[in-house]
C-alpha positions in Angstrom: 0.0 0.0 0.0 2.8 2.5 0.8 4.6 1.6 -2.4 1.5 2.4 -4.4 1.0 5.7 -2.5 4.6 6.7 -3.4 4.0 5.9 -7.1 0.8 8.1 -7.0 2.8 10.9 -5.4 5.4 10.7 -8.1 2.7 10.8 -10.8 1.1 13.7 -9.0 4.4 15.7 -9.0 4.5 15.3 -12.8 0.9 16.6 -13.1 1.8 19.5 -10.8 4.6 20.4 -13.2 2.2 20.2 -16.1 -0.2 22.6 -14.2 2.7 25.0 -13.7 3.5 25.0 -17.4 -0.2 25.6 -18.3 -0.3 28.5 -15.8 2.7 30.1 -17.6 0.6 30.0 -20.8 -2.2 31.9 -19.1 -5.1 32.6 -21.4 -3.3 31.0 -24.3 -3.6 27.5 -22.6 -5.8 25.0 -24.3 -8.9 24.7 -22.1 -9.4 21.0 -22.8 -5.8 20.3 -21.8 -6.3 22.3 -18.6 -9.5 20.3 -17.7 -7.7 17.1 -18.5 -4.7 17.9 -16.2 -7.0 19.1 -13.4 -9.0 15.9 -13.7 -5.9 13.8 -13.4 -4.7 15.7 -10.4 -8.1 15.2 -8.7 -8.1 11.5 -9.5 -4.6 11.0 -8.3 -5.3 12.9 -5.1 -8.4 10.8 -4.4 -6.5 7.6 -5.0 -3.7 8.7 -2.6 -6.1 9.7 0.2 -8.0 6.4 -0.2 -4.8 4.6 0.5 -3.5 7.0 3.2 -6.5 8.5 4.9 -6.4 11.3 7.5 -6.9 10.1 11.0 -7.5 13.5 12.4 -11.0 13.9 13.7 -12.0 10.4 13.1 -13.5 10.1 16.5 -15.3 13.5 16.3 -19.0 13.9 15.7 -19.8 15.4 12.3 -21.0 18.9 12.8 -23.9 20.3 10.7 -23.0 22.3 7.6 -25.0 25.3 8.7 -25.4 26.4 12.3 
């Protein structure tokens, strides 16, 4: 499980570099490419956190969204 998480982080670092390059292009960046890269970042992040979940607050009661 840890090995898989490390591989995901390596892939995520590549995606982050791609995002940085797209930001340099600014308004000239291809929107389909931007969406694709953001989607891959979200997917990799989700995979990582499903392997290595946060333990903070796991014993807390879930508070309502609006008070």
